N, C-alpha and C positions, 0 to 999 in steps of 0.2 A: 358523572361527573367527580363522586364523593370517591366512586372507585379508584378512579384516576389519582386521585390527592391522596388517598392511602397509598398506594405503590409507590409516589412520588417522595413522601413521607417517608417510607420506611428505607426508601434508596439513599435517602437523607440521614439516616440514623448515624453514620460514622461521624459525621460535620456535627451532628448536633451533640454528640458526645463529646467530641474534639473543642467544643465551643464552650460545655459545661466543664470538662477539664480545665479550660484556659480561663474563666471565668473565675474558676476557683484557686486561682493563683492571687486574685485579688480580696476577694472574697470567700474565704474558707466555708463559709456556709452552703456553698455551690458543690463542695465534697461531701456534705453529711444526708443522709437520707434518700441515696439517689436510687434506692430499692422503691420508695415510695411512684417516683415518678414512672415506674414499668408498673404501678398496680401491687405492689408488695407492702400491705403496713402489718408491724408490730403492736403489739399489748392487747387488750380487750377489746371486742366488740361492741360498740353501746346498743342496747336494746331497744333505743329508738332514737330517731337524728334527724336534723333539720341540716341542710348545709349550705353555706354561704361561698360563694367564690372572690375572693378581692387578689385582684394579680397581684398589685403591691403597693406598698406603701401609702399613698395618696385615697386609693379604692379601700385599706384596710381598716383608716382613719373615718374615711365616710361612713363606714357600715357601721360604727359605733350604737348609734341612736336606733337601728334598725334592729342591731341582734340584741340588745338589751331588752326592746320592748317584746321580742322573740320569746326571748328565755324568759320572760315575765307571764305571756301567754301560756307557753307550752313548759312548764316547770319540768316536767318527767322526761323532756327529751335532750340530749346531747347536741349541740352543736357544733357541727365538723366544718373548722373554717379551712379553704385551700386557697392556696397562692402559687404562682410560679416562679416569683423570683429571692436570694437569701434575704434581702432588706423588708420584702413582706412579710417572711415566714419572723424575721423578728419583730418586727411591730406587730403585729397577731401577739407575741410572748407579752409586750411589751405594754400594749392597748389592754386585751383581754388576761392575761394570766391564765390561771386554770380554769378558768370558768370557759373556755371553748376546747376541742380538741384541735389543735392545729396540725396541719399535714401539706404534702405536694400535690396540686391538682398532677395526676400522671400525663404523661404525652398523648396528644389525641389521638392513637393507636385504638381500634375496636376493642382488642381484648384486657389491654390495661385498665381502659375506662368501663370496661363490663365488671372487670377483677373489683375495682374501686366502687362499682355500684350494689355488687353483691356482697360486697362486706358494709357497708355503712347502710345500704338501704334506706334513702333517707324519706321523710316522708314527702318534702319539698327541695328544690333547687334554685336557690336567687344567685346569679349572677350579676355582679355590678359593674354597670358603664357600659364597656362595649366587648365583652367575652364572647367570640361566637367560634365554636370549635365546632364545626360540622359531623366529626364524629361522636363525640361528647354528645350532642342534642340530639342524633338520630338514635343512641342507646338509650337517652334518657325516655325518649319518648316508645323506642321498644319497649324497656323496662317498666312504663306507666309510672314513672316520676315528671310530675306537673314541673316545669323550669319555668322560673321569673326571669325578665334581665330589668331590675334594679337601675336605679337613677341614672336610666340609660340616657347615652348621649351621641347624636352625630353629626359631626361638622359635613361643610358640603366637601373638602377633600376626601373625608373617608368615606363619604357616599359614592365619589367618583371611583374610589377604588372597588368598592365593591358589588356596581354596576359592572364594572371590569368580569369580576365575579358572578355574575349573576348566578348562573345555572348552580353553583356553590352556596351560596352564601343566602339566595332566596329559601329551598328547604329549611335552612337552619334557621330561618325566623320566623317562617310559617307552623316551625315544634315548637315554638315558644308558646308557652301557655295565655301569657300575659307581658307587657311591653311597659314600664312605668317610664315616663320620660321625661326627662325634664323639663323641658319647656314644648312650646308650639311645632317650633321650627325642627324640632330635634324628632318630634312627634310625626308631622309630615314626612320627615325623608326615611324613616322607618318604615312608615306605610308604604309609603312608594318603592321602598325596596323588598316588601313580600310580608311583613309584619302584620298582624291579622286584626289581633286585639292590641291597641295601644290608649293609653291614657296617659294623660299629663298631670302626673304628681310634683313638681316642684324638684327641687334640688335640696337634697339628703344632707349637703355639708353647711347646710345653713341651720339643720337641726344640733349639730355637732357642739358639746359644750368642752369651751377652754378650760383647762385647770387652773382653778382660781391660786393656789400657793404657787404655780409656777406665771402668774400674774403680777401678784405679788411680789415673788420675788426680782422680777424683770425690772419691776417699779422701784424697789428698795437698791438696785443694780444701779439704774438709772441716776437717782437720785446722789448716791456717793460718788458717781463718775463725774457729775458738775458741767457736765460739757455736754454740745451736741450731740447724737449718735444717728447717723444713716446705716441702714441695714440693707443690705444685697441678700433677698431670701430667694433660698433654692434656686442658687443659680447652675448654671449649666456648662459644661465644658466649653472653656475660650471667652465667657462673659465676664468671670472674675476681672482678666487685667483689661478688657478691654473696658468695663467700667470704670474700673481706678483710671487706668490713664485717662480719662475722660472728666474725671472729677476729681478737681482740682477747690476741696475743701477743707475747711478747719477742723469741721466734724470727724469724731471717730467712725471710721468704715469699719462697721462688722461686717460677715462674708460667712454665710452659712449654705455649702455646696448642696446640691439637692441630695447627689446620691456619696455615701460616706466613704469609699471605696478611693474617693477625690480628695480627702481630706490630706494626705502627705504632699499629695501636688500642689494643691492650694496654697500649702503652708509656706512654701518659697515666696508668697508676693503677702504675708503676713509679716507684721514686728514681734507677735504674740498669737497664742491659741489658748484657747478654753482650759482644754484638760490640762497645760500644765501652768498656765495662770489664771486664776478662777476670776482672776480682777487683772483690767491694764494698767499697765503701767502708765503715768503721766504723759511721758514721750512717746507712747505706740500713736502711730495713724493707721493701722488695720490692723485689725483683731480676728481671728478665726474661730470661727464658732463650729466647734470640729466636735459637738456631742448631737445624739442620737435621741429625739422626741422632746424638745423642749421649744419648738418652737413661739409656743403661747409666751414663752420666755424674754424671746427674742423681740418679739410685735410688741410685748410692755415696755422693753428695753431702750427701744426707740422712739426717736422724732420722725422719721419719714424713711417708706419700707420701699426699695425697687422688687417688682418684683421677677424673678428669673425665669430662665424659659422661655422669653419673649423676645428677647434681643438676637435672639437666632430663630428659624424658621423652624420651633419645635412646638408654637402653640401653646409657650406659657404654662405656668403653674399655677395652683389654688390661689386666690388671693381672699376669699370671703375669711379667713381664719385671722388674717389682718385684721380687715372691714371688723369682724367681731371683740377685737381687742380694742378697735377704738385708736387703730394706726392710720395715716394717710398715706394712698398709695398711690406710687406712679409705676406704670406698665409699659413696656415695648410695645413694637410694633404688632409682635406675631403673639394672639390667645385667642387662635378659633378654638382649642380646646374646651376654653373658657368662657365660650360666646358670649352666650345669655346672662351670665354672673357679670362679666364684663362691662355689657351694655348696661345693665342694671345701675352699678357702682359709678359709672360716668354720667346717666341721665341723673343720681341722685347727691352727682357732686362729691363724693366719697373716693374718686381714682381719678385721677390725669393720668392722658396716654401720648407718648412721645416717639416721633420716629424713628428715631434712634439715640445709641447710647449716649451718643454727645448731649443731645438735648433733653433724653433724661436727667442727666445729671446737674446740667443746667436750671431746669425744672426744680431740681429736688434741693439744691441750695437756694434757690428764691423761697420755698417751701420752710427750710431752717431757718431763714430770717424774717417768717411770717405767722406769729404765734396765735393771730387770729383766724387766719386762713385755716392752720392745722386745726384749731380746735371746732374749726364748722364742719372740716371733712372729716373729723373722728365722729361727730354728734353725727354725719351723715351715714358712716358706714355704721353705727351703731342699731340709728332705726332702720337702715334696709333690713339688716340681718334678722332683726324683732318681726319686719312687716312680712317675711317670708319664711318663716318656720311654719313648720307643718305639715313640710314633706312624709315625714316617718306615717301620721296617721293617716295622710293618703295612701300608702304603700300599703300599709298592716289591712287598710282595710278590701283591697284586692288579694294580697297573699293569703288572708283568711278562708277566702272563699274555695281558694286551692288544696289546703292544708288540710 
């Protein structure tokens, strides 16, 4: 099956390159370092390397506590962090600076993957969440590189897709040295699909430390504003208009789209934007948060956060940062990518879930008028995050057995 997969992938190369060029029209980063996607890397080779793959923004941020501890345990090793998206690479630079070597993961052809492995010769590979590339994992096994799937999640929807491609997915999962699953439900699905060693280690995102300076700046911004703030966080295509149209509110609506290439598009719905006016005017009703890496600021600056990606069938976005900041959270119906964190937050009373955008905005307005309930939800969110810390330690116990 993998041979057929590789043939199809080779035939698709012109389309892959066309898509890369097309995405580069809106995100120039896709037109940079293209040679890395084919296994050609510039610069000096690290003498010793650990490899962590974080496909995009969320995974790059989630990996931070794990990368920090790996660097502490193996100070003589270079951490090579690969990603797939341009935004992911920008996030790696933003979060880690020069403390890691940032690169694109090559496309899943045997030759570029082998070139990557020969150049960096990693002692250990760590794939974040659900990155299962058949040729990559086969070449790692052939080269004796142990690979762990960290912070692993597997929704029932994703599992159905893997079952349809079982002859391709099962060998990839079986080749993993260990799978660190977020929850028992994730672990059960991964075992059923073929993973051999699966341990429940919890969610690394509970271990991420929010930037204290950003939190302080957000609180100061809100105090100066002097009016309620409703945050639409990490929104996806179409959600901004839907929520704004349903949200008749006296609060300032701050919109922070998930993808930076959509900032200009969403600006058409806003009265002002942060990069042009660091502070909104008194008459502004909708304010665009068009900056990267400032989610802690936005969560601290709002009274209630509505989490995007959950009002379209997209599986939602990360709600844990908002909980950690002590922000009451409202969710839409589609949160399957964060099912366990959603369940925990709802049970703890730190979040509310609505059936659609209209109900979400109605409930947001109710919360804006109920400071005591907001305070209770804020405390519940902070306690929940504190109670579920420790995933990094549990990951490291397993990774040290491989490295």
